[in-house]
Backbone as CSV, one residue per row, in Angstrom:
resi,resn,N_x,N_y,N_z,CA_x,CA_y,CA_z,C_x,C_y,C_z
1,MET,0.844,-1.204,0.000,0.000,0.000,0.000,0.873,1.246,0.000
2,LEU,0.384,2.282,-0.666,1.089,3.555,-0.659,1.083,4.154,0.744
3,ARG,2.147,4.902,1.045,2.206,5.631,2.307,2.455,7.104,1.993
4,LEU,1.652,7.962,2.601,1.792,9.394,2.397,2.241,10.051,3.692
5,TYR,3.372,10.711,3.644,3.857,11.519,4.765,3.316,12.930,4.551
6,ASP,2.590,13.444,5.559,1.841,14.665,5.300,1.547,15.404,6.604
7,PHE,1.163,16.665,6.456,0.716,17.539,7.541,-0.668,18.026,7.139
8,LEU,-1.669,17.743,7.951,-3.058,17.898,7.512,-3.452,19.327,7.160
9,ASP,-2.778,20.321,7.697,-3.127,21.703,7.389,-2.471,22.182,6.093
10,SER,-1.649,21.344,5.491,-0.923,21.730,4.283,-1.791,21.613,3.031
11,GLY,-1.878,22.685,2.269,-2.576,22.620,0.995,-1.851,21.740,-0.002
12,ASN,-0.528,21.732,0.054,0.231,20.865,-0.846,-0.054,19.394,-0.561
13,GLY,-0.158,19.052,0.703,-0.520,17.685,1.044,-1.970,17.376,0.704
14,TYR,-2.821,18.380,0.881,-4.243,18.202,0.582,-4.465,17.827,-0.876
15,LYS,-3.698,18.431,-1.770,-3.807,18.079,-3.186,-3.715,16.566,-3.376
16,VAL,-2.711,15.988,-2.753,-2.453,14.555,-2.934,-3.552,13.734,-2.277
17,ARG,-3.953,14.111,-1.060,-5.021,13.368,-0.378,-6.324,13.416,-1.164
18,LEU,-6.636,14.578,-1.731,-7.866,14.721,-2.500,-7.836,13.830,-3.742
19,LEU,-6.719,13.833,-4.454,-6.626,13.002,-5.647,-6.681,11.516,-5.299
20,LEU,-5.992,11.107,-4.256,-6.044,9.705,-3.838,-7.481,9.284,-3.529
21,MET,-8.209,10.142,-2.851,-9.596,9.848,-2.521,-10.435,9.758,-3.797
22,GLN,-10.250,10.703,-4.708,-11.085,10.737,-5.904,-10.734,9.634,-6.898
23,LEU,-9.535,9.109,-6.814,-9.163,7.962,-7.645,-9.391,6.637,-6.920
24,ALA,-9.884,6.718,-5.679,-10.146,5.526,-4.867,-8.897,4.659,-4.714
25,ILE,-7.759,5.311,-4.466,-6.491,4.603,-4.245,-6.259,4.505,-2.743
26,PRO,-6.171,3.316,-2.204,-5.926,3.194,-0.759,-4.505,3.623,-0.396
27,TYR,-4.365,4.184,0.786,-3.036,4.604,1.244,-3.039,4.695,2.759
28,GLU,-1.848,4.680,3.321,-1.671,4.905,4.748,-1.108,6.302,4.943
29,LEU,-1.645,7.005,5.911,-1.196,8.360,6.200,-0.278,8.357,7.420
30,THR,0.897,8.944,7.255,1.793,9.180,8.378,1.891,10.685,8.563
31,GLU,1.352,11.171,9.667,1.372,12.604,9.912,2.747,13.049,10.400
32,VAL,3.204,14.161,9.837,4.502,14.738,10.173,4.258,16.192,10.560
33,ASP,4.626,16.557,11.767,4.361,17.905,12.264,5.467,18.851,11.799
34,ILE,5.165,19.646,10.775,6.183,20.561,10.263,6.457,21.695,11.246
35,LEU,5.513,21.981,12.132,5.679,23.097,13.063,6.671,22.789,14.167
36,SER,6.833,21.514,14.486,7.769,21.130,15.539,9.087,20.602,14.981
37,GLY,9.274,20.731,13.670,10.553,20.344,13.069,10.690,18.885,12.705
38,GLN,9.587,18.153,12.633,9.692,16.719,12.355,10.186,16.412,10.943
39,THR,10.089,17.382,10.028,10.621,17.138,8.684,12.125,17.394,8.621
40,ARG,12.711,17.846,9.723,14.150,18.148,9.756,14.935,17.121,10.571
41,THR,14.274,16.079,10.988,14.965,15.039,11.735,15.790,14.173,10.786
42,PRO,16.855,13.547,11.288,17.646,12.657,10.427,16.799,11.561,9.800
43,GLU,15.818,11.068,10.542,14.979,9.994,10.033,14.174,10.453,8.813
44,PHE,13.571,11.651,8.911,12.786,12.117,7.777,13.685,12.547,6.620
45,LEU,14.806,13.198,6.926,15.705,13.643,5.867,16.298,12.477,5.094
46,ALA,16.351,11.306,5.719,16.792,10.121,4.991,15.767,9.721,3.939
47,ARG,14.515,10.073,4.184,13.446,9.782,3.219,13.359,10.870,2.144
48,ASN,13.434,12.127,2.575,13.405,13.250,1.642,14.446,14.274,2.078
49,PRO,15.589,14.314,1.419,16.659,15.232,1.817,16.261,16.704,1.771
50,ASN,15.188,17.024,1.047,14.718,18.406,0.994,13.881,18.764,2.215
51,GLY,13.548,17.787,3.051,12.866,18.052,4.309,11.499,18.667,4.171
52,ARG,10.706,18.173,3.211,9.385,18.740,3.005,8.346,17.633,2.825
53,ILE,7.120,18.016,3.139,5.974,17.164,2.839,5.173,17.859,1.749
54,PRO,4.338,17.129,1.002,4.062,15.699,1.122,5.179,14.860,0.493
55,LEU,5.226,13.626,0.938,6.160,12.648,0.393,5.397,11.346,0.221
56,LEU,5.419,10.818,-0.990,4.703,9.575,-1.294,5.699,8.429,-1.362
57,GLU,5.432,7.391,-0.575,6.284,6.195,-0.575,5.527,5.056,-1.244
58,LEU,6.127,4.492,-2.273,5.495,3.414,-3.017,5.718,2.074,-2.345
59,GLU,5.013,1.061,-2.849,5.088,-0.272,-2.257,6.501,-0.841,-2.272
60,ASP,7.296,-0.458,-3.277,8.661,-0.989,-3.378,9.673,-0.178,-2.576
61,GLY,9.183,0.835,-1.849,10.057,1.648,-1.020,10.580,2.897,-1.695
62,SER,10.375,3.041,-2.996,10.807,4.264,-3.673,9.903,5.412,-3.253
63,ARG,10.436,6.624,-3.336,9.718,7.783,-2.811,9.696,8.908,-3.827
64,LEU,8.583,9.641,-3.821,8.411,10.774,-4.721,7.978,11.985,-3.908
65,ALA,8.711,13.088,-4.069,8.395,14.336,-3.377,7.820,15.341,-4.368
66,GLU,7.441,16.510,-3.851,6.863,17.623,-4.610,5.421,17.302,-5.003
67,SER,4.508,18.073,-4.448,3.077,17.761,-4.568,2.603,17.630,-6.007
68,ASN,3.029,18.530,-6.880,2.524,18.479,-8.247,3.136,17.324,-9.036
69,ALA,4.360,16.943,-8.706,4.940,15.752,-9.324,4.162,14.511,-8.893
70,ILE,3.759,14.477,-7.634,2.974,13.346,-7.132,1.621,13.299,-7.837
71,LEU,0.990,14.461,-8.012,-0.286,14.498,-8.725,-0.130,13.933,-10.137
72,PHE,0.894,14.363,-10.832,1.115,13.922,-12.207,1.336,12.412,-12.254
73,PHE,2.114,11.901,-11.316,2.399,10.466,-11.248,1.126,9.660,-11.001
74,LEU,0.339,10.084,-10.025,-0.869,9.340,-9.676,-1.937,9.419,-10.761
75,ALA,-1.986,10.543,-11.465,-3.043,10.747,-12.457,-2.753,10.079,-13.796
76,GLU,-1.514,9.678,-14.004,-1.151,9.055,-15.281,-2.078,7.884,-15.596
77,GLY,-2.656,7.914,-16.808,-3.533,6.828,-17.235,-4.943,6.897,-16.685
78,THR,-5.297,7.999,-16.034,-6.643,8.174,-15.488,-7.299,9.379,-16.156
79,PRO,-8.617,9.539,-16.004,-9.287,10.717,-16.573,-8.825,12.044,-15.966
80,MET,-8.088,12.001,-14.866,-7.618,13.228,-14.227,-6.473,13.895,-14.985
81,LEU,-5.893,13.191,-15.957,-4.802,13.755,-16.754,-5.063,13.470,-18.224
82,ALA,-5.151,14.533,-19.001,-5.437,14.391,-20.435,-4.333,13.600,-21.128
83,GLN,-4.708,12.878,-22.162,-3.744,12.142,-22.956,-3.238,12.980,-24.137
84,ASP,-3.994,14.009,-24.502,-3.601,14.894,-25.591,-2.331,15.671,-25.215
85,ARG,-1.373,15.687,-26.130,-0.069,16.299,-25.837,-0.189,17.770,-25.487
86,TRP,-0.992,18.517,-26.257,-1.157,19.940,-26.001,-1.805,20.184,-24.642
87,GLN,-2.828,19.421,-24.331,-3.499,19.606,-23.052,-2.598,19.214,-21.884
88,ARG,-1.771,18.210,-22.053,-0.833,17.850,-20.987,0.150,18.990,-20.745
89,GLY,0.558,19.645,-21.835,1.411,20.821,-21.674,0.703,21.925,-20.919
90,GLN,-0.581,22.112,-21.178,-1.354,23.120,-20.453,-1.491,22.762,-18.974
91,VAL,-1.665,21.475,-18.684,-1.717,21.039,-17.287,-0.431,21.450,-16.569
92,LEU,0.703,21.162,-17.190,1.979,21.533,-16.577,2.116,23.045,-16.462
93,GLN,1.641,23.779,-17.461,1.685,25.241,-17.395,0.982,25.751,-16.143
94,TRP,-0.231,25.256,-15.881,-0.975,25.726,-14.717,-0.363,25.233,-13.411
95,MET,0.205,24.045,-13.428,0.821,23.535,-12.207,2.111,24.293,-11.876
96,PHE,2.857,24.697,-12.903,4.036,25.541,-12.662,3.598,26.930,-12.189
97,PHE,2.543,27.452,-12.793,1.992,28.735,-12.345,1.613,28.666,-10.870
98,GLU,0.984,27.562,-10.494,0.571,27.408,-9.091,1.770,27.463,-8.158
99,GLN,2.857,26.819,-8.520,4.015,26.758,-7.626,4.866,28.023,-7.657
100,TYR,4.855,28.747,-8.771,5.718,29.923,-8.882,5.005,31.243,-8.605
101,SER,3.732,31.357,-8.967,3.029,32.633,-8.840,1.934,32.633,-7.786
102,HIS,1.358,31.472,-7.524,0.202,31.362,-6.631,0.623,30.938,-5.225
103,GLU,1.154,29.774,-5.095,1.485,29.195,-3.789,2.453,30.037,-2.962
104,PRO,3.522,30.616,-3.550,4.452,31.399,-2.728,3.817,32.626,-2.095
105,ASN,2.694,33.064,-2.627,2.043,34.269,-2.103,0.807,33.955,-1.273
106,ILE,-0.091,33.156,-1.802,-1.325,32.856,-1.088,-1.074,31.872,0.048
107,ALA,-0.342,30.811,-0.238,-0.070,29.821,0.807,0.836,30.388,1.891
108,THR,1.844,31.155,1.489,2.752,31.734,2.480,2.022,32.711,3.386
109,SER,1.143,33.512,2.815,0.351,34.443,3.639,-0.506,33.670,4.634
110,ARG,-1.118,32.611,4.166,-1.946,31.784,5.053,-1.107,31.205,6.186
111,PHE,0.055,30.696,5.867,0.913,30.124,6.903,1.298,31.188,7.927
112,LEU,1.697,32.355,7.462,2.131,33.399,8.390,0.999,33.823,9.313
113,LEU,-0.203,33.944,8.783,-1.322,34.388,9.614,-1.816,33.289,10.554
114,ARG,-1.678,32.050,10.165,-2.171,30.944,10.990,-1.141,30.428,11.998
115,HIS,0.127,30.543,11.650,1.127,29.817,12.432,2.288,30.664,12.951
116,THR,2.184,31.982,12.842,3.230,32.822,13.421,2.599,33.867,14.332
117,ALA,3.397,34.382,15.238,2.924,35.411,16.168,2.754,36.739,15.439
118,ALA,1.918,37.597,16.011,1.625,38.889,15.386,2.873,39.737,15.202
119,ASP,3.879,39.547,16.069,5.101,40.350,15.965,6.229,39.623,15.238
120,ASP,5.922,38.512,14.591,6.943,37.779,13.835,7.443,38.661,12.694
121,PRO,8.760,38.861,12.587,9.277,39.758,11.541,8.945,39.302,10.113
122,ARG,8.673,38.027,9.938,8.324,37.530,8.604,7.004,38.120,8.106
123,ARG,6.191,38.614,9.029,4.907,39.195,8.620,5.075,40.495,7.836
124,ALA,6.291,41.039,7.850,6.561,42.216,7.032,6.420,41.901,5.546
125,LEU,6.461,40.618,5.204,6.320,40.196,3.813,4.875,40.255,3.324
126,LEU,3.932,40.332,4.236,2.523,40.174,3.872,2.016,41.174,2.828
127,PRO,2.328,42.463,2.918,1.807,43.376,1.889,2.247,43.005,0.471
128,ALA,3.508,42.669,0.311,3.992,42.285,-1.015,3.368,40.968,-1.462
129,LYS,3.203,40.038,-0.524,2.568,38.758,-0.851,1.116,38.976,-1.273
130,LYS,0.459,39.904,-0.630,-0.945,40.181,-0.968,-1.053,40.722,-2.399
131,THR,-0.180,41.639,-2.752,-0.205,42.207,-4.100,0.042,41.128,-5.152
132,ALA,1.057,40.308,-4.919,1.389,39.255,-5.881,0.306,38.180,-5.914
133,GLY,-0.270,37.865,-4.759,-1.334,36.869,-4.708,-2.578,37.332,-5.452
134,GLU,-2.906,38.603,-5.299,-4.068,39.136,-6.018,-3.828,39.139,-7.525
135,ALA,-2.587,39.341,-7.937,-2.269,39.268,-9.362,-2.495,37.853,-9.884
136,ALA,-2.091,36.854,-9.095,-2.306,35.456,-9.496,-3.793,35.137,-9.567
137,LEU,-4.544,35.607,-8.590,-5.988,35.391,-8.616,-6.617,36.055,-9.834
138,GLY,-6.089,37.199,-10.229,-6.595,37.872,-11.411,-6.373,37.058,-12.679
139,VAL,-5.228,36.405,-12.774,-4.956,35.529,-13.918,-5.956,34.379,-13.950
140,MET,-6.178,33.770,-12.792,-7.144,32.676,-12.706,-8.542,33.135,-13.070
141,GLU,-8.949,34.294,-12.549,-10.287,34.815,-12.813,-10.490,35.034,-14.309
142,GLY,-9.487,35.604,-14.960,-9.601,35.839,-16.388,-9.780,34.553,-17.172
143,HIS,-9.065,33.520,-16.783,-9.186,32.231,-17.470,-10.554,31.606,-17.206
144,LEU,-10.987,31.653,-15.959,-12.239,30.994,-15.592,-13.474,31.756,-16.063
145,CYS,-13.313,32.995,-16.453,-14.426,33.706,-17.080,-14.748,33.125,-18.451
146,ARG,-13.780,32.419,-19.022,-13.945,31.860,-20.371,-14.011,30.337,-20.390
147,HIS,-13.660,29.709,-19.272,-13.572,28.254,-19.237,-14.202,27.709,-17.959
148,THR,-14.763,26.511,-18.067,-15.350,25.851,-16.901,-14.274,25.287,-15.988
149,TRP,-13.254,24.697,-16.593,-12.128,24.096,-15.873,-10.829,24.658,-16.438
150,PHE,-9.719,24.341,-15.813,-8.467,24.945,-16.264,-7.944,24.358,-17.569
151,VAL,-8.181,23.079,-17.806,-7.665,22.459,-19.029,-8.725,21.550,-19.641
152,GLY,-8.966,21.731,-20.933,-9.787,20.790,-21.680,-11.241,20.716,-21.288
153,GLU,-11.721,21.733,-20.562,-13.121,21.755,-20.127,-13.525,20.500,-19.360
154,ARG,-12.572,19.979,-18.589,-12.886,18.850,-17.712,-12.040,18.958,-16.452
155,TYR,-12.613,18.492,-15.371,-11.933,18.526,-14.067,-10.698,17.638,-14.093
156,GLY,-9.606,18.154,-13.564,-8.377,17.368,-13.546,-7.383,17.907,-12.539
157,ILE,-6.160,17.441,-12.635,-5.172,17.766,-11.600,-4.741,19.228,-11.617
158,ALA,-4.901,19.930,-12.737,-4.612,21.362,-12.716,-5.587,22.075,-11.782
159,ASP,-6.841,21.632,-11.811,-7.842,22.210,-10.906,-7.522,21.884,-9.452
160,ILE,-7.146,20.646,-9.192,-6.809,20.254,-7.822,-5.640,21.082,-7.309
161,ALA,-4.609,21.233,-8.145,-3.412,21.968,-7.732,-3.759,23.404,-7.338
162,LEU,-4.634,24.045,-8.105,-4.966,25.435,-7.835,-6.044,25.595,-6.761
163,TYR,-6.906,24.618,-6.641,-7.976,24.682,-5.647,-7.426,24.620,-4.220
164,ALA,-6.381,23.841,-4.020,-5.923,23.521,-2.664,-5.716,24.759,-1.798
165,TYR,-5.024,25.749,-2.305,-4.809,26.959,-1.509,-5.779,28.084,-1.857
166,THR,-6.393,28.037,-3.045,-7.355,29.089,-3.373,-8.570,29.032,-2.464
167,HIS,-9.053,27.826,-2.171,-10.308,27.743,-1.410,-10.139,28.130,0.058
168,VAL,-8.892,28.262,0.507,-8.635,28.760,1.867,-7.860,30.074,1.818
169,ALA,-7.941,30.766,0.678,-7.191,32.023,0.532,-7.633,33.065,1.553
170,ASP,-8.889,32.991,1.994,-9.365,33.950,2.998,-8.559,33.836,4.289
171,GLU,-8.034,32.639,4.573,-7.223,32.448,5.769,-5.855,33.122,5.629
172,GLY,-5.526,33.531,4.424,-4.298,34.277,4.177,-4.547,35.755,3.957
173,GLY,-5.792,36.192,4.235,-6.118,37.610,4.120,-6.610,38.032,2.751
174,PHE,-6.981,37.076,1.906,-7.455,37.399,0.565,-8.983,37.354,0.522
175,ASP,-9.571,38.405,-0.018,-11.023,38.481,-0.171,-11.380,37.951,-1.558
176,LEU,-12.103,36.841,-1.619,-12.476,36.245,-2.897,-13.800,36.776,-3.444
177,GLN,-14.434,37.677,-2.728,-15.729,38.183,-3.173,-15.673,38.803,-4.572
178,PRO,-14.612,39.537,-4.921,-14.584,40.141,-6.264,-14.368,39.136,-7.398
179,TYR,-14.053,37.900,-7.065,-13.684,36.917,-8.086,-14.836,35.928,-8.297
180,ALA,-15.853,36.376,-9.017,-17.056,35.548,-9.183,-16.762,34.250,-9.927
181,ALA,-15.921,34.296,-10.928,-15.619,33.080,-11.698,-14.855,32.072,-10.850
182,ILE,-13.940,32.543,-10.029,-13.208,31.648,-9.129,-14.165,31.012,-8.133
183,ARG,-15.071,31.792,-7.580,-16.006,31.245,-6.596,-16.916,30.194,-7.222
184,ALA,-17.360,30.440,-8.449,-18.200,29.445,-9.131,-17.413,28.172,-9.424
185,TRP,-16.151,28.342,-9.824,-15.277,27.180,-10.057,-15.060,26.379,-8.774
186,MET,-14.836,27.072,-7.658,-14.647,26.362,-6.395,-15.888,25.554,-6.040
187,ASP,-17.062,26.094,-6.312,-18.302,25.342,-6.082,-18.334,24.079,-6.943
188,ARG,-17.860,24.194,-8.170,-17.833,23.014,-9.051,-16.848,21.972,-8.525
189,VAL,-15.715,22.420,-8.020,-14.746,21.474,-7.449,-15.355,20.776,-6.238
190,ARG,-15.994,21.551,-5.373,-16.597,20.972,-4.167,-17.691,19.961,-4.494
191,SER,-18.297,20.095,-5.669,-19.383,19.182,-6.048,-18.878,17.889,-6.682
192,GLN,-17.573,17.753,-6.850,-17.029,16.541,-7.461,-17.161,15.352,-6.501
193,PRO,-17.367,14.151,-7.040,-17.463,12.967,-6.173,-16.217,12.798,-5.296
194,SER,-16.451,12.383,-4.083,-15.379,12.087,-3.117,-14.582,13.319,-2.716
195,HIS,-15.163,14.496,-2.879,-14.505,15.695,-2.365,-14.393,15.588,-0.853
196,LYS,-13.318,16.120,-0.304,-13.113,16.091,1.140,-12.493,17.413,1.580
197,PRO,-12.753,17.857,2.817,-12.159,19.089,3.321,-10.653,18.981,3.487
198,ILE,-10.001,20.115,3.612,-8.543,20.161,3.600,-7.901,19.369,4.751
199,THR,-8.483,19.373,5.918,-7.828,18.700,7.039,-8.317,17.261,7.229
200,SER,-9.049,16.736,6.266,-9.522,15.342,6.365,-8.387,14.378,6.083
201,ARG,-8.475,13.220,6.733,-7.497,12.169,6.470,-7.820,11.481,5.164
């Protein structure tokens, strides 16, 4: 059976848990507390030298890190990943966008507001993160005004990758009220079979 090393409040981990649930793939969850440094222990670093979750361990003991790489691996050969070459390129485009333009701003803001003290010096980053995060949301809104889903007019891993932190963006200080297309898209994601909340096992 697959084993997933994860922290339940993590949107990156949530992506993988959501896809596993929606593909009906059984797995064992090993919770790793990133707040207490459990990803920096010698034991965990032996599994993933980059010291991050999520980490997927296969039945043969091999391991795959990076949430979007895990999504791509699990979705291969399923309806969650298009077989068309152009659409697969678009999936990767949105997943790279999520990691470079979306997650560093929206997810980081959420982490700082949820898990750091009010006087933490890292909170000085919040105004710049808010500006960049709103720019990313604007890109998404523009696309979703013209499309039902991010790629190929069907639900897939590009949607999962972007949904994970967008649907909790309010916890990072982002107001989603102006983004009607994003809100409608989030409703469509929530209506998918086997949808589960972010902190669910």
